[in-house]
N, C-alpha and C positions, 0 to 999 in steps of 0.2 A: 290688595283691598283687604281682604280677609285678614293676612297677615299684619296689616297696620292698624287693624281694629282689636286684633289679641294684642299687640304690643301695648295699645292703647289702653284695653282692659286689663292688662297685668298692670301699667304704670298705676291707673288709679284704684286698684287693691294695695297696690305697696304703700302708696300715698294714705291711704284709710288708715292702714296698719300704723303707718308711722305717727299718723295723728292722734291712733288711739293710745300708742305707747307713750306719748308726751303727757296726754293730758288725763288720761284714767290715774296713774298716781298719786296728783292733788287731791284729787277724790277721794282715793281711797285712805290716804292720810288724814284727810278731814273727818271723815267719817270714824274713824279710831280716836282722832283729837276731840271728838263729840262724845266718845265714852270715857275718855280721862274726865272732861268736865263735870260730866254727868255723875261719876262713881268719886270725885272731890267733893263734890255739892253733897251728896248724900254721905259720906266718912264727915265732912269738915263740918256738918250742923250739928255731931254730938262731939265733936273733939275740942281741945283747948287751944287748937292751932289758930293764930293770928291771920287777920288777912293779907300782909307781908309772906307768910308763909306758903298759904295757899297761892298767893301769884307766883312765888318761888317755885314751887312742885310744877304747876302750871306751865310756866314758861320752861322749866327744864324738861317735859315730857314734850313740848313742843319741840326743840331741839333737837331730841331724840328722833321724832317723826319728820325731821328736815323741813320745820315751818316757821316763816318767819314771822314768829311772835317775839316780841319784846315784853317786859316785863309791866311797862306802863300801858300795854294793850291790854292788859286784864283788867277787868272791872269787876271788884269781888267788894259782896255789900253784904254784911254778917250783923244780924241783929240777935234779939232774944230769940232761941230755938227756930232761925229762920237763918239761911243762906242762899243767894242768889250771885251766880259767875255768869259775865259773858265777855268773849273775846271775839272786835273783829279784825279780820285780815287780809292782806289780799297776797297771790302767787301768781308771780309773773311766768309765764311759758314762752318760750321761744321757737315758736314756729318760723319756718323759712322766711314765708311771704309775707306771713299774719301775727307780728308778734300780740300776744294776749295775756290779757290779767283777769285772774278767777278771783271773785270775789267772795268768803266766807264769814259765817256769822257761827260760833258756837256759844250756845247760853243753855243753863240748866237752874233750877229754883227749886230746894227743896223746904220742906216746913216739917218740924220735928213734931212728937205725937203731941 
């Protein structure tokens, strides 16, 4: 009986590590992507880049982070001395018994002085 409990405990621990191994990277990449969006909002406010240029930069950074973001998912609103960026995307995680879709939203707004 004790050996069965020990085996079950080991299986639970291994399962928890596996689930963490599959779920933590999308959250880490989402955190990095939020930094990219905030940086582009700060820099884009004072630059002459068009909305399409900013969309391309953000889409390229998302591809570098292995995030499923297409240029049409990036919403950029650039006005006089103001820039607003928002991106909504979903990451699919294939867990053995429970496939999971994680929804993320990265946005930033910056106003010039």
